[in-house]
C-alpha positions as CSV (number, residue, x, y, z in Angstrom):
1,M,-7.5,63.3,42.8
2,K,-4.4,63.4,40.1
3,C,-2.6,66.2,39.5
4,G,-0.4,66.9,36.4
5,V,1.4,64.0,35.4
6,L,4.7,65.4,34.9
7,S,5.0,66.3,38.4
8,L,4.8,63.0,39.4
9,F,7.8,62.1,37.7
10,V,12.0,63.0,37.6
11,A,13.4,64.0,34.4
12,V,13.8,61.1,32.0
13,S,17.2,59.2,32.6
14,M,20.6,60.9,30.4
15,A,21.4,57.3,29.9
16,T,18.1,56.8,28.4
17,L,18.0,57.4,24.4
18,A,17.4,61.1,24.5
19,T,15.6,61.5,21.5
20,A,11.7,60.2,20.7
21,A,12.8,58.6,17.7
22,E,15.3,56.3,19.8
23,R,13.1,55.1,21.9
24,P,10.9,52.0,21.5
25,N,7.8,52.5,20.9
26,I,5.4,49.9,22.8
27,V,2.8,47.5,22.1
28,L,0.9,45.2,25.1
29,V,-1.3,42.6,24.0
30,M,-3.7,40.7,26.3
31,A,-5.6,37.7,25.6
32,D,-8.8,37.1,28.4
33,D,-8.7,34.2,29.6
34,Q,-5.9,31.9,28.0
35,G,-4.2,29.1,29.3
36,W,-0.9,28.3,29.4
37,G,-1.4,25.1,27.0
38,D,-3.7,27.0,25.1
39,M,-1.5,27.6,22.3
40,A,0.1,25.3,19.2
41,Y,3.6,26.2,20.3
42,N,2.9,24.9,23.8
43,G,1.8,21.5,22.2
44,H,-2.0,22.0,22.0
45,P,-2.8,18.8,19.5
46,I,-6.0,20.9,18.1
47,L,-5.7,24.9,18.1
48,K,-4.3,26.5,15.0
49,T,-2.4,29.7,16.2
50,P,0.5,30.4,13.1
51,N,0.8,33.8,14.0
52,F,1.4,33.4,17.9
53,D,3.8,30.6,17.1
54,K,5.4,32.8,14.9
55,A,6.2,35.3,17.4
56,A,7.1,32.5,19.9
57,A,9.6,31.6,17.0
58,T,11.5,35.0,16.1
59,G,11.6,36.5,19.7
60,L,11.7,35.9,23.3
61,R,9.9,32.8,24.6
62,F,9.0,32.9,28.3
63,D,7.9,29.6,29.2
64,R,7.8,30.2,32.7
65,F,5.4,33.7,32.6
66,Y,2.8,34.4,35.5
67,A,-0.1,36.6,35.7
68,A,0.1,38.3,39.1
69,A,-3.6,36.8,40.3
70,P,-5.7,33.9,39.0
71,V,-8.2,35.8,37.4
72,C,-8.6,38.9,35.5
73,S,-9.2,42.8,36.7
74,P,-6.1,41.9,39.4
75,T,-3.9,40.9,36.8
76,R,-4.5,44.1,34.5
77,C,-3.9,46.1,37.5
78,S,-0.3,44.8,38.0
79,V,0.5,45.4,34.4
80,M,-0.5,49.1,34.9
81,T,1.3,49.6,38.4
82,G,3.8,46.7,38.7
83,R,2.5,45.9,41.8
84,H,0.6,43.2,43.6
85,P,-3.1,43.9,43.1
86,N,-4.2,43.8,46.6
87,R,-1.8,47.1,47.1
88,S,-4.6,49.2,45.5
89,G,-7.4,46.8,46.7
90,V,-7.9,44.8,43.0
91,F,-8.9,41.8,44.8
92,K,-11.0,40.4,42.1
93,W,-12.8,40.6,38.9
94,G,-14.4,44.7,38.4
95,Y,-12.7,46.4,41.0
96,P,-11.7,49.8,39.7
97,I,-8.2,50.9,40.1
98,R,-7.1,53.9,42.6
99,P,-6.8,57.1,41.8
100,Q,-3.5,57.3,44.1
101,E,-1.4,54.4,41.8
102,V,0.9,55.7,38.9
103,T,-0.1,53.8,36.2
104,L,2.3,52.5,33.4
105,A,0.9,55.0,30.8
106,E,0.8,57.7,32.7
107,A,5.1,57.3,33.5
108,L,5.2,56.9,29.7
109,K,3.3,59.8,29.3
110,S,5.5,62.1,31.2
111,A,8.6,60.7,28.9
112,G,7.2,62.2,26.4
113,Y,5.0,59.1,24.8
114,A,1.7,59.1,23.4
115,T,-0.6,56.7,24.9
116,A,-3.9,54.8,23.9
117,H,-6.1,52.0,25.1
118,F,-7.9,49.5,23.2
119,G,-10.2,46.6,24.1
120,K,-11.2,45.1,27.6
121,W,-10.3,47.7,30.6
122,H,-11.8,46.2,33.4
123,L,-10.4,48.3,35.9
124,G,-13.4,50.6,36.3
125,S,-16.0,52.3,34.1
126,V,-15.3,53.9,31.1
127,R,-17.8,56.0,31.5
128,N,-17.9,60.5,31.5
129,G,-16.5,61.7,35.0
130,S,-15.1,58.4,36.2
131,P,-11.9,58.5,37.8
132,A,-11.0,54.8,36.7
133,N,-11.7,55.3,33.1
134,P,-8.2,54.8,30.9
135,G,-8.3,58.5,30.0
136,A,-8.1,59.6,34.1
137,N,-5.0,56.8,34.1
138,G,-2.8,58.5,31.6
139,F,-4.5,57.3,28.0
140,D,-4.6,59.6,25.4
141,E,-7.0,58.0,23.2
142,W,-8.8,54.8,24.3
143,L,-11.8,52.6,22.9
144,S,-12.8,50.6,25.8
145,A,-15.0,48.1,27.2
146,P,-16.2,47.8,31.1
147,N,-15.6,43.8,30.5
148,F,-15.1,41.5,28.3
149,Y,-16.6,42.1,24.9
150,D,-18.4,40.2,22.1
151,N,-18.4,40.8,18.1
152,D,-20.4,44.0,17.5
153,A,-19.8,45.3,20.4
154,V,-20.7,48.6,21.7
155,L,-17.6,50.2,23.3
156,S,-16.5,53.6,24.9
157,R,-14.6,56.3,23.2
158,R,-13.6,58.6,25.7
159,G,-16.8,58.3,27.3
160,K,-19.2,58.2,24.4
161,A,-20.8,55.0,23.2
162,V,-20.1,53.5,19.8
163,Q,-21.4,50.6,18.0
164,T,-18.7,48.8,16.2
165,K,-19.0,46.0,13.8
166,G,-16.8,43.0,13.6
167,E,-15.0,39.9,15.2
168,S,-14.1,41.5,18.3
169,S,-10.2,40.9,18.5
170,I,-10.2,42.4,15.1
171,V,-12.0,45.8,15.9
172,A,-9.2,46.6,18.8
173,V,-6.9,45.9,16.2
174,D,-8.0,47.7,13.7
175,A,-8.6,50.6,15.8
176,A,-5.0,50.3,17.3
177,L,-3.4,49.8,14.0
178,D,-5.3,53.6,12.9
179,W,-4.3,55.3,15.8
180,M,-0.9,54.1,15.6
181,K,-0.7,55.2,11.8
182,S,-1.5,58.8,13.0
183,A,1.1,58.3,15.9
184,T,4.0,57.5,13.7
185,Q,3.2,60.9,11.9
186,G,4.2,62.4,14.7
187,D,7.5,62.7,16.9
188,K,6.7,60.8,20.1
189,P,7.0,57.2,20.6
190,F,3.5,55.4,21.7
191,L,2.1,53.3,24.0
192,A,-0.6,51.0,22.7
193,V,-2.3,48.5,25.1
194,V,-4.4,46.6,23.1
195,W,-6.5,44.0,25.6
196,F,-8.7,41.6,23.6
197,G,-11.9,40.4,25.4
198,S,-11.1,36.8,24.0
199,P,-11.6,33.9,24.8
200,H,-13.9,34.7,27.8
201,S,-17.4,32.7,27.6
202,P,-19.7,33.0,26.2
203,H,-17.9,31.2,23.0
204,R,-19.3,33.4,20.3
205,A,-16.2,32.5,17.2
206,F,-16.6,34.2,14.1
207,E,-17.7,31.4,11.3
208,E,-14.3,31.6,9.5
209,D,-12.6,31.1,13.0
210,R,-15.5,28.4,14.1
211,A,-15.6,26.5,11.1
212,L,-11.7,25.4,11.3
213,Y,-12.8,23.0,13.9
214,G,-16.0,21.7,12.8
215,D,-15.0,18.1,13.9
216,Q,-15.1,18.9,17.1
217,P,-18.0,19.2,19.9
218,K,-20.1,22.6,19.5
219,N,-18.5,24.1,22.5
220,L,-14.9,23.6,21.9
221,Q,-15.5,24.9,18.1
222,H,-16.6,28.4,19.5
223,F,-13.5,28.1,22.0
224,Y,-10.8,27.1,19.6
225,G,-12.2,29.6,17.4
226,E,-12.2,32.7,19.4
227,V,-8.3,31.6,20.0
228,T,-7.5,31.9,16.3
229,G,-9.6,35.1,16.0
230,M,-7.3,36.3,18.8
231,D,-4.2,34.9,16.8
232,R,-5.5,36.4,13.2
233,A,-5.8,40.0,14.9
234,F,-2.9,39.4,16.7
235,G,-1.0,38.6,13.2
236,K,-2.7,41.6,11.6
237,L,-1.2,43.6,13.7
238,R,2.2,42.3,13.9
239,D,2.4,42.2,10.6
240,A,1.5,45.5,10.1
241,L,4.6,46.8,12.1
242,S,6.6,46.8,8.9
243,P,4.9,48.4,6.3
244,L,4.9,51.4,9.0
245,G,8.4,51.6,9.2
246,I,8.4,50.9,13.0
247,R,9.0,46.9,13.3
248,E,12.8,47.5,14.2
249,N,12.2,49.9,17.1
250,T,8.7,48.4,18.6
251,I,8.6,46.3,21.5
252,L,5.7,43.9,21.1
253,W,5.0,42.1,24.0
254,Y,2.1,39.3,24.1
255,C,0.5,37.4,27.3
256,S,-3.2,36.2,28.8
257,D,-4.5,37.4,32.3
258,N,-4.7,34.3,34.2
259,G,-4.8,30.6,33.7
260,A,-6.6,28.2,31.7
261,L,-10.6,28.1,31.8
262,P,-12.2,24.3,33.2
263,R,-13.4,22.2,30.9
264,V,-12.3,23.8,27.5
265,G,-8.8,25.4,28.4
266,S,-5.5,23.8,28.5
267,T,-3.0,24.3,31.3
268,G,-0.6,22.1,29.6
269,G,-0.7,19.6,32.4
270,H,-0.3,22.1,35.5
271,R,-2.4,22.4,38.4
272,G,-5.5,24.1,38.6
273,N,-7.1,26.3,36.3
274,K,-8.6,30.3,36.5
275,G,-9.4,31.2,39.8
276,K,-7.0,29.2,41.5
277,V,-3.2,29.9,43.0
278,Y,-1.9,26.8,41.9
279,E,0.5,26.7,38.8
280,G,-2.3,25.7,36.0
281,G,-4.2,29.0,37.1
282,L,-1.5,31.8,37.0
283,L,0.9,30.1,34.1
284,V,0.1,31.8,30.8
285,P,1.8,32.1,27.7
286,A,4.0,35.1,26.8
287,T,6.4,36.1,24.2
288,L,8.1,39.5,23.2
289,E,9.7,41.0,19.8
290,W,12.1,43.6,19.9
291,P,14.6,43.1,17.1
292,P,17.3,45.4,18.3
293,E,17.6,43.7,21.5
294,I,16.5,40.1,20.7
295,S,18.1,39.3,17.2
296,S,17.5,35.4,17.2
297,P,14.9,33.7,18.8
298,R,15.4,32.4,22.6
299,T,13.4,30.9,25.1
300,T,14.0,31.4,28.9
301,D,12.9,29.4,31.8
302,L,13.0,32.1,34.4
303,R,10.1,32.8,36.1
304,C,8.5,36.5,35.1
305,N,5.6,38.0,36.0
306,T,3.0,40.4,34.6
307,Y,4.0,42.6,37.3
308,D,7.4,43.1,35.8
309,I,6.3,44.4,32.8
310,Y,6.0,48.3,34.4
311,P,9.4,48.4,35.9
312,T,11.0,46.5,32.6
313,L,9.3,49.0,30.1
314,L,10.1,52.5,32.8
315,E,13.8,51.3,32.8
316,I,13.8,51.1,28.9
317,A,12.1,54.7,28.6
318,G,14.4,56.0,31.4
319,V,11.5,57.0,33.6
320,E,11.9,57.0,37.6
321,P,8.8,58.4,39.4
322,K,9.2,60.3,42.3
323,H,6.9,58.7,45.0
324,Q,7.0,55.2,43.5
325,P,4.9,53.0,46.0
326,T,5.9,49.6,46.8
327,L,6.8,47.8,43.6
328,D,6.6,43.8,43.5
329,G,8.3,43.6,39.7
330,V,11.2,43.5,38.5
331,S,13.0,45.3,35.9
332,L,13.9,42.3,32.8
333,L,15.4,43.7,30.3
334,P,18.7,42.0,31.4
335,L,16.9,39.2,30.9
336,I,15.6,40.6,27.1
337,R,19.4,41.7,26.8
338,G,20.3,37.7,28.0
339,K,22.1,38.7,31.1
340,M,19.9,37.7,33.8
341,E,20.1,34.0,35.2
342,A,18.1,34.4,38.1
343,R,15.1,36.3,39.6
344,T,16.8,39.2,42.1
345,K,13.6,38.3,44.4
346,P,10.6,36.0,44.9
347,M,7.1,36.1,43.6
348,G,4.2,36.4,45.9
349,F,0.3,35.9,45.5
350,W,-2.6,36.4,47.2
351,D,-6.0,35.7,46.2
352,Y,-7.9,37.3,48.7
353,P,-11.5,35.4,49.0
354,I,-14.2,38.1,48.3
355,R,-16.4,37.8,45.4
356,G,-16.0,40.0,42.2
357,I,-17.9,43.1,41.5
358,S,-20.6,42.1,38.5
359,T,-19.9,44.2,35.0
360,P,-22.1,43.0,32.6
361,S,-20.1,45.3,29.9
362,A,-23.3,44.5,26.9
363,K,-25.7,45.8,29.2
364,W,-24.2,48.8,31.0
365,M,-22.6,49.6,27.0
366,G,-26.1,49.5,25.6
367,D,-27.7,51.6,28.2
368,L,-24.9,53.9,27.9
369,L,-25.6,54.2,23.8
370,K,-29.2,54.9,24.4
371,A,-28.8,56.8,26.8
372,Q,-26.2,59.1,24.6
373,Q,-28.5,59.2,21.7
374,A,-31.4,61.0,23.4
375,G,-28.9,63.6,24.7
376,G,-28.1,62.7,28.1
377,D,-25.7,60.5,29.5
378,L,-25.3,58.1,32.8
379,E,-23.2,58.0,35.8
380,P,-19.9,56.2,36.2
381,H,-20.8,52.9,38.5
382,P,-20.5,53.2,42.2
383,S,-17.6,51.2,43.0
384,S,-15.6,53.5,40.3
385,Q,-16.8,56.5,42.0
386,D,-15.2,55.5,45.5
387,A,-12.1,54.3,43.4
388,A,-9.9,56.5,45.8
389,K,-11.5,55.8,49.4
390,L,-9.3,53.7,51.5
391,P,-10.2,51.0,53.8
392,S,-11.9,51.7,57.0
393,P,-11.3,50.2,59.0
394,A,-8.1,49.6,58.4
395,Y,-6.9,45.8,57.4
396,P,-5.2,44.1,59.9
397,L,-1.4,42.8,59.8
398,D,-1.5,39.9,61.4
399,Q,-4.5,38.0,59.5
400,F,-4.0,37.0,55.7
401,P,-7.2,34.6,54.7
402,G,-7.5,33.3,51.3
403,H,-4.4,31.2,49.3
404,A,-1.3,32.7,49.3
405,A,2.0,31.7,47.8
406,W,5.7,32.4,47.9
407,V,7.6,31.3,45.0
408,D,11.5,31.7,45.6
409,G,13.5,29.9,42.6
410,D,11.9,26.7,41.7
411,W,9.9,26.2,45.4
412,K,6.3,27.5,45.6
413,L,5.0,28.0,49.2
414,H,1.2,28.1,49.8
415,R,-0.7,29.6,52.5
416,I,-4.4,28.6,52.8
417,E,-5.9,30.0,55.8
418,T,-9.7,29.5,56.0
419,K,-12.8,31.5,57.4
420,N,-12.1,30.4,60.8
421,G,-8.5,31.1,60.7
422,K,-6.7,27.8,60.2
423,V,-3.5,27.9,58.3
424,T,-2.0,25.1,56.5
425,W,1.1,24.9,54.3
426,E,2.2,23.1,51.0
427,L,5.8,23.1,49.5
428,Y,6.6,21.8,46.2
429,N,9.6,21.7,44.2
430,L,8.4,23.1,40.6
431,A,11.5,21.8,38.9
432,T,10.6,18.1,39.5
433,D,7.0,18.5,40.1
434,R,5.3,21.1,38.1
435,A,1.9,19.5,39.1
436,E,2.5,20.4,42.5
437,K,1.2,16.7,43.3
438,N,3.9,16.2,45.6
439,D,3.8,18.1,48.8
440,V,7.4,18.1,50.4
441,A,6.5,20.5,53.8
442,K,7.3,17.9,55.9
443,N,10.6,16.9,54.6
444,Q,11.3,20.7,54.4
445,S,10.8,22.2,57.7
446,E,14.1,24.5,57.5
447,R,13.2,25.7,53.8
448,V,9.5,25.9,54.7
449,D,10.7,28.3,57.9
450,A,12.9,30.4,55.8
451,M,9.9,31.2,53.2
452,R,7.2,31.3,55.7
453,M,8.8,34.5,57.2
454,G,9.9,36.0,54.0
455,L,5.6,35.2,52.8
456,N,4.6,36.9,56.1
457,K,6.6,40.0,55.7
458,W,5.3,40.2,51.9
459,L,2.1,40.0,53.2
460,Q,2.3,42.7,55.7
461,S,3.9,44.8,53.5
462,V,0.6,44.5,50.8
463,V,-1.7,45.2,53.7
464,R,0.3,48.1,54.5
465,S,-0.1,49.4,51.0
466,L,-3.8,48.2,50.9
467,N,-4.3,50.8,53.7
468,G,-3.4,53.3,51.8
469,E,0.7,53.9,53.4
470,D,2.4,53.9,50.5
471,Y,0.2,56.8,49.0
472,V,1.7,60.5,49.6
473,K,0.3,64.1,48.9
474,R,1.6,65.3,45.3
């Protein structure tokens, strides 16, 4: 479906640093199901996260950073595209990314970046021939899982099943560091995407990480241990940047893919959890380090989103796609430079009421390993083979089932449409009501009307994208 990457983009902007050596390397790290409160630096009374704490105390700490969706695959799609995931039909877990989308890896590759993905993919099949695997979406190198993965996992290296050994987060980081060492010997800057499979359930912490929480109930020992395992891996990656000679010119951006898990995770007092459009399901921990631009530690309360990552990095690299589909994200480069006091447009959310696609990573990868060891191979999952198909019939422009929300400054409007088409509205002032307990919609009718118009216009735009109106022939 995709033609040569270079034809998708205009030349790198002359305003951008001209040589590869001057453009920053980029390392994006993401957790799987780590809530806003699942960090020691955010006040968790038990968790030990010394390396995340160092990043938060050194760079830019985002205290109001949102996942674009309250579950995993959609948020990952938002990072890759800068768009709300419903625009490309990634409604829930397991839905593949559309080949028609312009991805972050493709965009940066057009600017001369080497690109690689390690760990959880969950945007389609990682088998050979899949139009939704990392290689088909701009990554030169990849060692990836179709979903979350545990210790000693079987992963896909460019379509070939590989049996790995070790703690799951360390496995991804070690593979990333091996590739980064090689990449630093070349003349290209690089993009390394490292997506952990932790702390997704079932929780199976490495013994050295679990033992730190021996006084806790067994389920918490393993959940906390997986978070600490991620922290250990993140620290290994972070500490390796200086010996590699690239720390000063590397962007290291960390976040999670959705809000806290129920029962074991912490939302930090926000309402809801994973799967909910309330703050507890969307707010995630996030930090960014880039020494030339962030020379001293800073904290921001500006509301930012995972779909801001794409336009931010494209502005830094100076890449302008010729046929850029509608973006929801905004560039945070002014914020990074300390010159952004307000978001330039509201944020929209929409959790569409549909089941996810089952993606049993361990079974699928085990089956692939057996097939390939026997000299064969397996076809990609049908959902990935059909990833490019557009809706038929098209989605209507006057029905938006599920739970949507519109965040404009400190105000958050919820639109909840039931199966029978009934719509209810809720309005919260997040500046004074972070727990979203006091619905003030009845007392703020003018504000509700204005925000409702904005949300409805945005929802119609999302549906038009979903129906394929953004795409052009290339």
